[in-house]
N, CA, C and O atoms as a GROMACS GRO file, in nm:
protein
  496
    1MET      N    1   0.948  16.375   8.088
    1MET     CA    2   1.070  16.319   8.142
    1MET      C    3   1.178  16.426   8.132
    1MET      O    4   1.206  16.479   8.025
    2SER      N    5   1.240  16.455   8.249
    2SER     CA    6   1.346  16.556   8.248
    2SER      C    7   1.480  16.489   8.267
    2SER      O    8   1.495  16.398   8.348
    3PHE      N    9   1.576  16.534   8.193
    3PHE     CA   10   1.712  16.481   8.202
    3PHE      C   11   1.792  16.567   8.299
    3PHE      O   12   1.748  16.675   8.339
    4VAL      N   13   1.909  16.518   8.335
    4VAL     CA   14   1.994  16.591   8.429
    4VAL      C   15   2.021  16.729   8.375
    4VAL      O   16   2.079  16.746   8.268
    5SER      N   17   1.979  16.829   8.451
    5SER     CA   18   2.005  16.966   8.408
    5SER      C   19   2.104  17.034   8.502
    5SER      O   20   2.175  17.126   8.463
    6GLU      N   21   2.107  16.987   8.626
    6GLU     CA   22   2.198  17.047   8.722
    6GLU      C   23   2.278  16.936   8.789
    6GLU      O   24   2.221  16.844   8.849
    7VAL      N   25   2.408  16.945   8.778
    7VAL     CA   26   2.496  16.848   8.842
    7VAL      C   27   2.540  16.907   8.975
    7VAL      O   28   2.601  17.014   8.980
    8LEU      N   29   2.507  16.836   9.084
    8LEU     CA   30   2.538  16.887   9.217
    8LEU      C   31   2.682  16.860   9.259
    8LEU      O   32   2.741  16.939   9.332
    9PHE      N   33   2.738  16.749   9.212
    9PHE     CA   34   2.877  16.718   9.241
    9PHE      C   35   2.929  16.624   9.134
    9PHE      O   36   2.851  16.562   9.062
   10THR      N   37   3.060  16.615   9.123
   10THR     CA   38   3.123  16.532   9.021
   10THR      C   39   3.131  16.389   9.071
   10THR      O   40   3.177  16.363   9.183
   11THR      N   41   3.086  16.295   8.988
   11THR     CA   42   3.088  16.154   9.026
   11THR      C   43   3.143  16.071   8.912
   11THR      O   44   3.160  16.119   8.800
   12ASP      N   45   3.170  15.945   8.942
   12ASP     CA   46   3.202  15.849   8.837
   12ASP      C   47   3.076  15.824   8.757
   12ASP      O   48   2.966  15.851   8.805
   13PRO      N   49   3.089  15.772   8.634
   13PRO     CA   50   2.971  15.750   8.551
   13PRO      C   51   2.872  15.648   8.609
   13PRO      O   52   2.756  15.647   8.570
   14ASP      N   53   2.917  15.563   8.702
   14ASP     CA   54   2.828  15.462   8.759
   14ASP      C   55   2.736  15.518   8.867
   14ASP      O   56   2.651  15.446   8.919
   15PHE      N   57   2.752  15.647   8.901
   15PHE     CA   58   2.675  15.705   9.010
   15PHE      C   59   2.591  15.822   8.961
   15PHE      O   60   2.629  15.892   8.867
   16CYS      N   61   2.478  15.842   9.025
   16CYS     CA   62   2.387  15.951   8.989
   16CYS      C   63   2.453  16.085   9.021
   16CYS      O   64   2.502  16.104   9.132
   17PRO      N   65   2.456  16.178   8.925
   17PRO     CA   66   2.518  16.308   8.950
   17PRO      C   67   2.434  16.397   9.042
   17PRO      O   68   2.484  16.498   9.091
   18SER      N   69   2.308  16.361   9.067
   18SER     CA   70   2.223  16.442   9.154
   18SER      C   71   2.229  16.398   9.299
   18SER      O   72   2.240  16.481   9.389
   19CYS      N   73   2.220  16.265   9.323
   19CYS     CA   74   2.216  16.218   9.462
   19CYS      C   75   2.332  16.126   9.500
   19CYS      O   76   2.351  16.100   9.619
   20GLY      N   77   2.410  16.077   9.402
   20GLY     CA   78   2.525  15.993   9.431
   20GLY      C   79   2.495  15.844   9.441
   20GLY      O   80   2.585  15.766   9.470
   21ALA      N   81   2.370  15.804   9.419
   21ALA     CA   82   2.333  15.662   9.427
   21ALA      C   83   2.394  15.585   9.310
   21ALA      O   84   2.423  15.642   9.205
   22ILE      N   85   2.413  15.454   9.328
   22ILE     CA   86   2.464  15.369   9.221
   22ILE      C   87   2.356  15.356   9.114
   22ILE      O   88   2.239  15.331   9.146
   23LEU      N   89   2.394  15.375   8.989
   23LEU     CA   90   2.298  15.365   8.879
   23LEU      C   91   2.295  15.224   8.822
   23LEU      O   92   2.400  15.161   8.803
   24SER      N   93   2.176  15.175   8.796
   24SER     CA   94   2.159  15.046   8.730
   24SER      C   95   2.137  15.070   8.582
   24SER      O   96   2.059  15.157   8.544
   25LEU      N   97   2.206  14.993   8.500
   25LEU     CA   98   2.186  15.008   8.356
   25LEU      C   99   2.050  14.951   8.317
   25LEU      O  100   2.007  14.851   8.373
   26PRO      N  101   1.984  15.014   8.222
   26PRO     CA  102   1.852  14.965   8.181
   26PRO      C  103   1.863  14.835   8.103
   26PRO      O  104   1.960  14.813   8.030
   27THR      N  105   1.763  14.748   8.119
   27THR     CA  106   1.762  14.624   8.042
   27THR      C  107   1.707  14.648   7.902
   27THR      O  108   1.742  14.577   7.808
   28THR      N  109   1.622  14.748   7.889
   28THR     CA  110   1.571  14.787   7.757
   28THR      C  111   1.574  14.939   7.748
   28THR      O  112   1.571  15.008   7.849
   29GLY      N  113   1.580  14.989   7.629
   29GLY     CA  114   1.581  15.134   7.608
   29GLY      C  115   1.718  15.194   7.630
   29GLY      O  116   1.814  15.124   7.660
   30ASP      N  117   1.725  15.328   7.615
   30ASP     CA  118   1.853  15.396   7.629
   30ASP      C  119   1.847  15.508   7.732
   30ASP      O  120   1.924  15.603   7.724
   31ILE      N  121   1.756  15.496   7.829
   31ILE     CA  122   1.743  15.595   7.936
   31ILE      C  123   1.777  15.528   8.069
   31ILE      O  124   1.721  15.424   8.103
   32ILE      N  125   1.869  15.589   8.143
   32ILE     CA  126   1.903  15.542   8.277
   32ILE      C  127   1.824  15.627   8.375
   32ILE      O  128   1.828  15.750   8.369
   33THR      N  129   1.753  15.562   8.467
   33THR     CA  130   1.676  15.632   8.568
   33THR      C  131   1.728  15.595   8.706
   33THR      O  132   1.739  15.477   8.740
   34CYS      N  133   1.762  15.696   8.786
   34CYS     CA  134   1.808  15.673   8.922
   34CYS      C  135   1.691  15.622   9.005
   34CYS      O  136   1.583  15.682   9.004
   35LYS      N  137   1.711  15.513   9.076
   35LYS     CA  138   1.603  15.454   9.156
   35LYS      C  139   1.578  15.531   9.285
   35LYS      O  140   1.478  15.508   9.352
   36ILE      N  141   1.668  15.622   9.321
   36ILE     CA  142   1.652  15.699   9.444
   36ILE      C  143   1.582  15.832   9.417
   36ILE      O  144   1.480  15.862   9.478
   37CYS      N  145   1.637  15.912   9.325
   37CYS     CA  146   1.582  16.046   9.303
   37CYS      C  147   1.512  16.060   9.168
   37CYS      O  148   1.464  16.168   9.134
   38THR      N  149   1.504  15.953   9.092
   38THR     CA  150   1.439  15.945   8.960
   38THR      C  151   1.498  16.039   8.855
   38THR      O  152   1.431  16.072   8.757
   39THR      N  153   1.623  16.082   8.873
   39THR     CA  154   1.692  16.160   8.770
   39THR      C  155   1.713  16.071   8.649
   39THR      O  156   1.743  15.952   8.663
   40HIS      N  157   1.698  16.127   8.529
   40HIS     CA  158   1.715  16.051   8.406
   40HIS      C  159   1.843  16.094   8.335
   40HIS      O  160   1.880  16.211   8.335
   41MET      N  161   1.910  15.996   8.275
   41MET     CA  162   2.030  16.022   8.195
   41MET      C  163   2.019  15.940   8.068
   41MET      O  164   1.958  15.833   8.066
   42SER      N  165   2.078  15.990   7.963
   42SER     CA  166   2.085  15.914   7.839
   42SER      C  167   2.198  15.814   7.850
   42SER      O  168   2.306  15.846   7.901
   43LEU      N  169   2.175  15.693   7.804
   43LEU     CA  170   2.277  15.590   7.804
   43LEU      C  171   2.396  15.632   7.719
   43LEU      O  172   2.508  15.584   7.741
   44LYS      N  173   2.375  15.720   7.624
   44LYS     CA  174   2.482  15.768   7.536
   44LYS      C  175   2.589  15.845   7.614
   44LYS      O  176   2.703  15.855   7.568
   45GLU      N  177   2.552  15.899   7.731
   45GLU     CA  178   2.650  15.971   7.812
   45GLU      C  179   2.760  15.878   7.864
   45GLU      O  180   2.868  15.924   7.902
   46LEU      N  181   2.732  15.748   7.865
   46LEU     CA  182   2.830  15.651   7.914
   46LEU      C  183   2.913  15.589   7.802
   46LEU      O  184   3.006  15.512   7.829
   47GLU      N  185   2.880  15.622   7.678
   47GLU     CA  186   2.956  15.567   7.566
   47GLU      C  187   3.102  15.611   7.575
   47GLU      O  188   3.131  15.726   7.609
   48ASN      N  189   3.192  15.520   7.543
   48ASN     CA  190   3.337  15.544   7.541
   48ASN      C  191   3.394  15.582   7.678
   48ASN      O  192   3.505  15.635   7.686
   49LYS      N  193   3.320  15.555   7.785
   49LYS     CA  194   3.373  15.576   7.920
   49LYS      C  195   3.418  15.441   7.972
   49LYS      O  196   3.348  15.340   7.956
   50GLU      N  197   3.534  15.439   8.033
   50GLU     CA  198   3.592  15.315   8.082
   50GLU      C  199   3.586  15.313   8.234
   50GLU      O  200   3.618  15.412   8.300
   51THR      N  201   3.545  15.200   8.289
   51THR     CA  202   3.541  15.183   8.434
   51THR      C  203   3.642  15.076   8.472
   51THR      O  204   3.638  14.966   8.418
   52ASN      N  205   3.731  15.108   8.562
   52ASN     CA  206   3.831  15.013   8.609
   52ASN      C  207   3.808  14.984   8.756
   52ASN      O  208   3.769  15.073   8.832
   53TYR      N  209   3.832  14.862   8.795
   53TYR     CA  210   3.825  14.826   8.936
   53TYR      C  211   3.920  14.711   8.962
   53TYR      O  212   3.958  14.638   8.870
   54SER      N  213   3.956  14.695   9.086
   54SER     CA  214   4.042  14.583   9.123
   54SER      C  215   3.990  14.522   9.252
   54SER      O  216   3.931  14.591   9.335
   55ILE      N  217   4.013  14.394   9.267
   55ILE     CA  218   3.974  14.322   9.387
   55ILE      C  219   4.101  14.264   9.447
   55ILE      O  220   4.175  14.192   9.380
   56GLU      N  221   4.126  14.295   9.572
   56GLU     CA  222   4.245  14.244   9.640
   56GLU      C  223   4.202  14.139   9.741
   56GLU      O  224   4.116  14.164   9.826
   57PHE      N  225   4.263  14.024   9.732
   57PHE     CA  226   4.232  13.915   9.823
   57PHE      C  227   4.345  13.901   9.925
   57PHE      O  228   4.462  13.921   9.893
   58THR      N  229   4.308  13.866  10.046
   58THR     CA  230   4.407  13.834  10.148
   58THR      C  231   4.467  13.700  10.111
   58THR      O  232   4.393  13.606  10.080
   59PRO      N  233   4.600  13.687  10.112
   59PRO     CA  234   4.660  13.556  10.082
   59PRO      C  235   4.604  13.450  10.177
   59PRO      O  236   4.590  13.474  10.296
   60LEU      N  237   4.573  13.333  10.123
   60LEU     CA  238   4.508  13.227  10.200
   60LEU      C  239   4.588  13.190  10.324
   60LEU      O  240   4.529  13.171  10.431
   61GLY      N  241   4.719  13.180  10.312
   61GLY     CA  242   4.802  13.144  10.427
   61GLY      C  243   4.790  13.244  10.541
   61GLY      O  244   4.783  13.206  10.658
   62ALA      N  245   4.789  13.373  10.508
   62ALA     CA  246   4.778  13.477  10.610
   62ALA      C  247   4.641  13.470  10.678
   62ALA      O  248   4.631  13.486  10.799
   63TYR      N  249   4.537  13.446  10.598
   63TYR     CA  250   4.402  13.434  10.655
   63TYR      C  251   4.394  13.314  10.749
   63TYR      O  252   4.340  13.324  10.859
   64GLN      N  253   4.447  13.200  10.705
   64GLN     CA  254   4.439  13.078  10.786
   64GLN      C  255   4.515  13.094  10.917
   64GLN      O  256   4.468  13.050  11.022
   65SER      N  257   4.634  13.156  10.912
   65SER     CA  258   4.711  13.172  11.036
   65SER      C  259   4.643  13.270  11.131
   65SER      O  260   4.644  13.248  11.252
   66SER      N  261   4.584  13.377  11.079
   66SER     CA  262   4.514  13.471  11.167
   66SER      C  263   4.388  13.406  11.225
   66SER      O  264   4.353  13.432  11.340
   67GLN      N  265   4.320  13.324  11.146
   67GLN     CA  266   4.201  13.255  11.195
   67GLN      C  267   4.238  13.153  11.302
   67GLN      O  268   4.167  13.138  11.401
   68LYS      N  269   4.349  13.083  11.282
   68LYS     CA  270   4.396  12.985  11.380
   68LYS      C  271   4.429  13.054  11.512
   68LYS      O  272   4.396  13.004  11.620
   69LYS      N  273   4.494  13.171  11.503
   69LYS     CA  274   4.529  13.246  11.624
   69LYS      C  275   4.403  13.290  11.698
   69LYS      O  276   4.397  13.281  11.820
   70LYS      N  277   4.302  13.337  11.624
   70LYS     CA  278   4.176  13.378  11.687
   70LYS      C  279   4.108  13.259  11.754
   70LYS      O  280   4.056  13.271  11.865
   71ASP      N  281   4.110  13.143  11.686
   71ASP     CA  282   4.049  13.023  11.743
   71ASP      C  283   4.120  12.981  11.871
   71ASP      O  284   4.056  12.943  11.969
   72GLU      N  285   4.254  12.988  11.871
   72GLU     CA  286   4.331  12.950  11.989
   72GLU      C  287   4.303  13.046  12.105
   72GLU      O  288   4.291  13.003  12.219
   73GLU      N  289   4.294  13.176  12.075
   73GLU     CA  290   4.266  13.274  12.180
   73GLU      C  291   4.127  13.252  12.237
   73GLU      O  292   4.108  13.262  12.358
   74ALA      N  293   4.030  13.222  12.151
   74ALA     CA  294   3.894  13.196  12.197
   74ALA      C  295   3.888  13.068  12.279
   74ALA      O  296   3.814  13.060  12.377
   75GLU      N  297   3.967  12.969  12.240
   75GLU     CA  298   3.968  12.841  12.310
   75GLU      C  299   4.028  12.856  12.450
   75GLU      O  300   3.980  12.793  12.544
   76LEU      N  301   4.130  12.940  12.464
   76LEU     CA  302   4.196  12.954  12.594
   76LEU      C  303   4.107  13.024  12.697
   76LEU      O  304   4.113  12.988  12.814
   77GLY      N  305   4.028  13.119  12.658
   77GLY     CA  306   3.936  13.184  12.751
   77GLY      C  307   4.007  13.252  12.867
   77GLY      O  308   4.112  13.314  12.849
   78GLN      N  309   3.948  13.239  12.988
   78GLN     CA  310   4.005  13.301  13.107
   78GLN      C  311   4.099  13.203  13.176
   78GLN      O  312   4.095  13.082  13.151
   79MET      N  313   4.184  13.256  13.263
   79MET     CA  314   4.281  13.171  13.334
   79MET      C  315   4.239  13.147  13.478
   79MET      O  316   4.196  13.240  13.548
   80ASP      N  317   4.253  13.022  13.523
   80ASP     CA  318   4.239  12.985  13.663
   80ASP      C  319   4.381  12.950  13.708
   80ASP      O  320   4.429  12.840  13.680
   81ASN      N  321   4.446  13.042  13.778
   81ASN     CA  322   4.587  13.025  13.813
   81ASN      C  323   4.610  12.928  13.929
   81ASN      O  324   4.724  12.901  13.966
   82GLU      N  325   4.502  12.875  13.987
   82GLU     CA  326   4.517  12.782  14.099
   82GLU      C  327   4.491  12.637  14.060
   82GLU      O  328   4.530  12.546  14.133
   83ARG      N  329   4.428  12.614  13.948
   83ARG     CA  330   4.394  12.478  13.908
   83ARG      C  331   4.516  12.409  13.848
   83ARG      O  332   4.590  12.467  13.769
   84GLU      N  333   4.535  12.283  13.888
   84GLU     CA  334   4.649  12.204  13.842
   84GLU      C  335   4.602  12.104  13.737
   84GLU      O  336   4.499  12.038  13.755
   85CYS      N  337   4.677  12.093  13.628
   85CYS     CA  338   4.647  11.997  13.522
   85CYS      C  339   4.670  11.856  13.575
   85CYS      O  340   4.777  11.827  13.630
   86SER      N  341   4.571  11.768  13.559
   86SER     CA  342   4.583  11.631  13.610
   86SER      C  343   4.678  11.546  13.524
   86SER      O  344   4.719  11.438  13.566
   87LYS      N  345   4.711  11.593  13.405
   87LYS     CA  346   4.798  11.516  13.317
   87LYS      C  347   4.946  11.554  13.334
   87LYS      O  348   5.030  11.466  13.353
   88CYS      N  349   4.978  11.684  13.327
   88CYS     CA  350   5.119  11.725  13.330
   88CYS      C  351   5.158  11.798  13.458
   88CYS      O  352   5.276  11.825  13.479
   89GLY      N  353   5.061  11.831  13.544
   89GLY     CA  354   5.091  11.898  13.669
   89GLY      C  355   5.110  12.049  13.658
   89GLY      O  356   5.145  12.113  13.757
   90ASN      N  357   5.090  12.105  13.541
   90ASN     CA  358   5.105  12.250  13.522
   90ASN      C  359   5.004  12.324  13.610
   90ASN      O  360   4.887  12.287  13.616
   91ILE      N  361   5.052  12.427  13.678
   91ILE     CA  362   4.962  12.509  13.760
   91ILE      C  363   4.910  12.622  13.671
   91ILE      O  364   4.987  12.698  13.613
   92GLY      N  365   4.779  12.631  13.662
   92GLY     CA  366   4.715  12.733  13.580
   92GLY      C  367   4.654  12.672  13.456
   92GLY      O  368   4.725  12.620  13.369
   93MET      N  369   4.522  12.677  13.448
   93MET     CA  370   4.451  12.625  13.331
   93MET      C  371   4.353  12.732  13.284
   93MET      O  372   4.294  12.804  13.365
   94SER      N  373   4.336  12.740  13.155
   94SER     CA  374   4.237  12.834  13.103
   94SER      C  375   4.102  12.764  13.104
   94SER      O  376   4.094  12.641  13.102
   95TYR      N  377   3.996  12.844  13.107
   95TYR     CA  378   3.864  12.783  13.112
   95TYR      C  379   3.761  12.867  13.039
   95TYR      O  380   3.776  12.988  13.022
   96THR      N  381   3.656  12.800  12.997
   96THR     CA  382   3.537  12.864  12.943
   96THR      C  383   3.418  12.796  13.007
   96THR      O  384   3.427  12.680  13.049
   97THR      N  385   3.306  12.865  13.015
   97THR     CA  386   3.186  12.808  13.076
   97THR      C  387   3.073  12.808  12.976
   97THR      O  388   3.066  12.893  12.887
   98MET      N  389   2.983  12.712  12.992
   98MET     CA  390   2.862  12.705  12.910
   98MET      C  391   2.747  12.655  12.995
   98MET      O  392   2.767  12.574  13.086
   99GLN      N  393   2.630  12.703  12.967
   99GLN     CA  394   2.509  12.657  13.036
   99GLN      C  395   2.449  12.546  12.950
   99GLN      O  396   2.370  12.573  12.860
  100LEU      N  397   2.487  12.422  12.980
  100LEU     CA  398   2.441  12.308  12.900
  100LEU      C  399   2.320  12.240  12.960
  100LEU      O  400   2.247  12.169  12.889
  101ARG      N  401   2.297  12.259  13.088
  101ARG     CA  402   2.184  12.196  13.156
  101ARG      C  403   2.077  12.300  13.184
  101ARG      O  404   2.090  12.414  13.139
  102SER      N  405   1.974  12.264  13.256
  102SER     CA  406   1.864  12.358  13.281
  102SER      C  407   1.913  12.477  13.363
  102SER      O  408   2.019  12.472  13.426
  103ALA      N  409   1.835  12.584  13.362
  103ALA     CA  410   1.877  12.710  13.423
  103ALA      C  411   1.895  12.701  13.574
  103ALA      O  412   1.971  12.779  13.631
  104ASP      N  413   1.826  12.606  13.640
  104ASP     CA  414   1.840  12.596  13.785
  104ASP      C  415   1.960  12.512  13.828
  104ASP      O  416   1.984  12.492  13.947
  105GLU      N  417   2.036  12.461  13.731
  105GLU     CA  418   2.158  12.386  13.760
  105GLU      C  419   2.279  12.472  13.724
  105GLU      O  420   2.266  12.572  13.653
  106GLY      N  421   2.395  12.434  13.774
  106GLY     CA  422   2.516  12.512  13.750
  106GLY      C  423   2.566  12.502  13.607
  106GLY      O  424   2.514  12.425  13.526
  107GLN      N  425   2.669  12.580  13.579
  107GLN     CA  426   2.730  12.580  13.446
  107GLN      C  427   2.829  12.465  13.433
  107GLN      O  428   2.876  12.410  13.533
  108THR      N  429   2.859  12.430  13.309
  108THR     CA  430   2.964  12.334  13.281
  108THR      C  431   3.090  12.414  13.251
  108THR      O  432   3.089  12.506  13.169
  109VAL      N  433   3.200  12.378  13.320
  109VAL     CA  434   3.327  12.450  13.304
  109VAL      C  435   3.422  12.360  13.226
  109VAL      O  436   3.445  12.245  13.264
  110PHE      N  437   3.476  12.412  13.117
  110PHE     CA  438   3.571  12.339  13.034
  110PHE      C  439   3.710  12.398  13.058
  110PHE      O  440   3.733  12.516  13.031
  111TYR      N  441   3.801  12.317  13.111
  111TYR     CA  442   3.938  12.360  13.138
  111TYR      C  443   4.031  12.308  13.030
  111TYR      O  444   4.013  12.196  12.980
  112ILE      N  445   4.130  12.389  12.993
  112ILE     CA  446   4.230  12.349  12.895
  112ILE      C  447   4.367  12.388  12.950
  112ILE      O  448   4.389  12.502  12.991
  113CYS      N  449   4.458  12.292  12.952
  113CYS     CA  450   4.594  12.321  12.997
  113CYS      C  451   4.669  12.390  12.883
  113CYS      O  452   4.678  12.335  12.774
  114PRO      N  453   4.722  12.510  12.906
  114PRO     CA  454   4.794  12.580  12.799
  114PRO      C  455   4.927  12.513  12.763
  114PRO      O  456   4.983  12.539  12.657
  115LYS      N  457   4.976  12.426  12.852
  115LYS     CA  458   5.105  12.361  12.828
  115LYS      C  459   5.088  12.235  12.742
  115LYS      O  460   5.155  12.222  12.639
  116CYS      N  461   5.000  12.142  12.784
  116CYS     CA  462   4.987  12.014  12.712
  116CYS      C  463   4.856  12.000  12.636
  116CYS      O  464   4.834  11.899  12.569
  117LYS      N  465   4.768  12.100  12.647
  117LYS     CA  466   4.638  12.102  12.578
  117LYS      C  467   4.541  11.996  12.629
  117LYS      O  468   4.442  11.965  12.562
  118HIS      N  469   4.568  11.938  12.748
  118HIS     CA  470   4.476  11.842  12.809
  118HIS      C  471   4.347  11.914  12.846
  118HIS      O  472   4.348  12.029  12.888
  119ARG      N  473   4.235  11.844  12.830
  119ARG     CA  474   4.105  11.904  12.858
  119ARG      C  475   4.039  11.833  12.976
  119ARG      O  476   4.048  11.711  12.990
  120GLU      N  477   3.973  11.912  13.059
  120GLU     CA  478   3.897  11.860  13.172
  120GLU      C  479   3.763  11.930  13.176
  120GLU      O  480   3.751  12.045  13.135
  121VAL      N  481   3.661  11.859  13.224
  121VAL     CA  482   3.526  11.914  13.233
  121VAL      C  483   3.481  11.904  13.378
  121VAL      O  484   3.503  11.803  13.444
  122GLU      N  485   3.416  12.010  13.426
  122GLU     CA  486   3.363  12.011  13.562
  122GLU      C  487   3.222  12.065  13.559
  122GLU      O  488   3.197  12.174  13.506
  123ASN      N  489   3.128  11.991  13.616
  123ASN     CA  490   2.990  12.038  13.628
  123ASN      C  491   2.977  12.105  13.763
  123ASN      O  492   2.982  12.039  13.867
  124SER      N  493   2.960  12.236  13.763
  124SER     CA  494   2.953  12.308  13.890
  124SER      C  495   2.810  12.324  13.937
  124SER      O  496   2.785  12.382  14.042
   0.00000   0.00000   0.00000
């Protein structure tokens, strides 16, 4: 068993000094073996070394508002500037299409009025 004799680059203690892979601590014994390049290190090399890390979370409110905006944009889809809303009379409705029936039949078109959010369905 050969221990690290040549360090190729400087790394944090959690990474192999030969190949840079993340090192797993041994469950038994005091020898750390890199699972990628099989370099061996003594566990004593990590004694008195401190590892710090932080996890930053996106504030929930910011995530929810950005997700809501994405959902609204996805819901609006493309615009049909000639279609009139049957509820409020607004000219221009957004639409999305889906193939809900067999392949030899037309698509189902879902229209949404951007003004009053009224929904209409058309089987083309």
